[in-house]
C-alpha positions in Angstrom: -80.5 -11.5 -37.8 -83.3 -14.0 -38.3 -81.5 -17.1 -39.4 -80.2 -19.5 -36.8 -77.7 -22.3 -37.0 -78.4 -24.3 -33.9 -82.0 -23.4 -33.4 -81.1 -21.7 -30.1 -81.2 -18.0 -31.2 -79.4 -16.4 -28.3 -76.5 -18.8 -28.7 -76.3 -18.2 -32.4 -76.3 -14.5 -31.9 -73.6 -14.6 -29.2 -71.4 -16.7 -31.5 -72.1 -14.2 -34.3 -70.9 -11.4 -32.1 -67.7 -13.3 -31.2 -67.1 -13.9 -34.9 -67.6 -10.3 -35.7 -65.1 -9.2 -33.1 -62.6 -11.8 -34.4 -63.1 -10.4 -37.9 -62.2 -6.9 -36.7 -65.5 -5.3 -35.4 -64.5 -3.1 -32.4 -67.4 -0.7 -31.6 -71.1 -1.3 -31.0 -72.0 0.2 -34.4 -69.5 -2.2 -35.9 -71.2 -5.1 -34.2 -74.6 -4.0 -35.3 -73.4 -3.6 -39.0 -71.6 -7.0 -39.0 -74.4 -9.0 -37.5 -77.6 -7.2 -38.4 -78.8 -7.3 -34.8 -80.6 -4.4 -33.2 -78.4 -2.1 -31.1 -80.0 -3.0 -27.8 -79.6 -6.8 -28.5 -76.0 -6.4 -29.6 -75.2 -4.3 -26.5 -76.9 -6.7 -24.2 -75.2 -9.8 -25.6 -71.8 -8.1 -25.8 -72.1 -7.1 -22.2 -72.9 -10.7 -21.2 -69.9 -12.0 -23.2 -67.7 -9.5 -21.4 -69.0 -10.7 -18.0 -68.0 -14.2 -19.0 -64.5 -13.2 -20.2 -65.2 -14.1 -23.8 -65.0 -10.4 -24.8 -63.2 -7.5 -23.1 -63.2 -3.8 -23.4 -60.0 -1.7 -23.9 -59.3 1.8 -22.6 -61.2 3.3 -25.5 -64.2 1.0 -24.8 -63.6 -1.1 -27.9 -64.5 -4.7 -27.9 -61.7 -7.2 -28.1 -61.5 -11.1 -27.9 -61.6 -12.0 -24.2 -58.7 -13.7 -22.4 -60.8 -16.7 -21.5 -60.7 -17.6 -25.1 -57.0 -18.4 -24.7 -57.7 -21.2 -22.3 -60.5 -22.5 -24.4 -58.3 -22.4 -27.5 -55.6 -24.3 -25.7 -58.1 -26.9 -24.5 -59.4 -27.3 -28.1 -55.9 -27.7 -29.5 -55.0 -30.1 -26.8 -57.9 -32.3 -27.7 -56.5 -32.5 -31.3 -53.2 -34.5 -31.0 -52.6 -34.0 -34.7 -52.0 -30.3 -34.1 -49.2 -31.0 -31.6 -47.6 -33.6 -33.9 -47.8 -31.1 -36.7 -45.8 -28.3 -35.1 -42.3 -29.5 -35.8 -43.3 -30.7 -39.2 -44.7 -27.3 -40.1 -41.6 -25.6 -38.8 -39.4 -27.8 -41.0 -41.6 -27.2 -44.0 -41.4 -23.4 -43.3 -37.6 -23.7 -43.1 -37.4 -25.8 -46.3 -39.5 -23.5 -48.4 -39.1 -20.1 -46.7 -42.8 -19.6 -46.6 -45.5 -19.8 -44.0 -46.9 -23.3 -43.3 -50.3 -24.3 -41.9 -52.4 -27.3 -41.0 -56.1 -27.2 -41.7 -59.0 -29.6 -40.7 -62.5 -29.5 -42.1 -65.3 -28.2 -40.0 -68.6 -28.4 -41.8 -68.5 -26.1 -44.8 -65.3 -24.4 -43.5 -61.7 -25.2 -42.8 -60.0 -24.3 -39.5 -56.3 -23.6 -39.1 -55.2 -25.7 -36.1 -51.4 -25.2 -36.4 -49.1 -22.7 -38.1 -45.5 -21.7 -38.5 -45.0 -18.2 -39.9 -42.3 -17.3 -42.4 -39.5 -15.0 -41.3 -40.0 -12.7 -44.3 -41.4 -9.3 -43.6 -43.9 -9.8 -46.4 -45.5 -13.2 -45.6 -48.9 -14.9 -45.4 -50.4 -14.9 -41.9 -53.2 -17.2 -41.0 -54.2 -17.0 -37.3 -54.5 -20.1 -35.2 -58.2 -20.9 -35.1 -59.0 -18.9 -38.2 -62.0 -20.3 -40.1 -61.7 -20.0 -43.9 -63.8 -20.8 -46.9 -63.7 -24.5 -47.8 -64.4 -23.6 -51.5 -61.4 -21.3 -52.0 -57.7 -22.1 -51.8 -55.6 -25.2 -52.2 -56.3 -26.6 -48.7 -60.0 -26.4 -49.5 -59.6 -28.4 -52.6 -57.7 -31.1 -50.7 -60.2 -31.2 -47.9 -63.1 -31.4 -50.4 -61.2 -34.2 -52.1 -61.4 -32.4 -55.4 -60.7 -34.9 -58.2 -57.5 -33.2 -59.5 -56.1 -32.9 -56.0 -56.7 -36.6 -55.4 -55.2 -37.6 -58.7 -51.9 -35.8 -58.3 -51.7 -35.8 -54.5 -51.6 -32.1 -54.0 -53.4 -28.9 -55.0 -52.3 -25.3 -55.8 -54.1 -22.0 -55.9 -53.2 -18.6 -57.1 -55.2 -15.6 -55.8 -58.3 -17.7 -54.8 -58.5 -17.0 -51.1 -56.7 -13.7 -51.2 -55.3 -11.5 -54.1 -51.6 -11.7 -54.5 -51.2 -15.0 -52.5 -50.5 -18.5 -53.8 -50.5 -21.8 -51.9 -49.8 -25.5 -52.3 -51.5 -28.1 -50.1 -51.3 -31.9 -49.7 -53.6 -34.3 -47.9 -52.8 -35.9 -44.6 -54.2 -39.4 -44.8 -55.2 -42.0 -42.2 -56.1 -45.4 -43.7 -56.7 -43.6 -47.0 -59.1 -41.0 -45.5 -58.2 -37.3 -45.7 -58.0 -36.0 -42.1 -56.2 -32.7 -42.7 -54.5 -30.6 -45.3 -50.9 -29.3 -44.9 -50.0 -26.1 -46.8 -47.5 -23.5 -47.6 -48.5 -20.1 -48.7 -46.9 -16.8 -49.6 -46.9 -13.7 -51.9 -46.9 -14.3 -55.6 -43.6 -12.3 -56.0 -41.9 -15.3 -54.4 -44.1 -18.2 -55.1 -44.8 -17.4 -58.7 -48.0 -18.3 -60.5 -47.1 -21.9 -60.6 -46.3 -22.6 -57.0 -46.8 -26.4 -57.4 -43.6 -26.6 -59.4 -41.6 -25.0 -56.5 -43.3 -26.4 -53.4 -45.3 -29.5 -54.2 -42.6 -32.0 -53.4 -41.8 -30.4 -50.1 -45.4 -30.2 -49.1 -46.2 -33.8 -50.0 -43.1 -35.0 -48.1 -44.2 -33.0 -45.0 -47.6 -34.7 -45.2 -45.9 -38.1 -45.1 -43.8 -37.0 -42.2 -46.9 -35.9 -40.3 -48.7 -39.2 -41.0 -45.7 -41.1 -39.6 -45.4 -38.8 -36.5 -49.2 -39.2 -35.8 -49.0 -43.0 -36.2 -51.4 -43.0 -39.2 -51.4 -45.9 -41.7 
């Protein structure tokens, strides 16, 4: 792993390991494959992350996200008041549509899920809190990129862009005309159809306006 993000190689590699574990890597060979690091480097850094509570080992010696991440995640969410204001709005949107609802904010070239309310359906879309997704796929990405069509009609839809068999509809959350977040509903195509905007756009746009009011945006 030669490329660095911050210019501090050991930090970039440690973050890459955390990302690999979050994505499902569990064994040392998994970490090596996911990051491209040498086995000794991956082992040394993983052991350091375990010592700091950022990773942990289970009874089968597999690597898992560490419990210290819970406190860090709560602190990060607490520093984003919009996420707290969004929770009841997302729950109402979920109840109105029957589908999972999420709030995303832009982070560089990605989008991060900062609040979520899961559908009660057995077959549903699940986006984990803190999940980092591609900014260039999905309706929320189009909203956060301020893609022209999304700006023009006030919402965006996607079918199978981020994940096969899943459709979504998103609307911008605005503060003084600036897009600060995207609120979304997503679910399986068998319920959302291939034109999810017809079914959910009005509810998603209304939820965005409720969130703006709850957050005191203008």
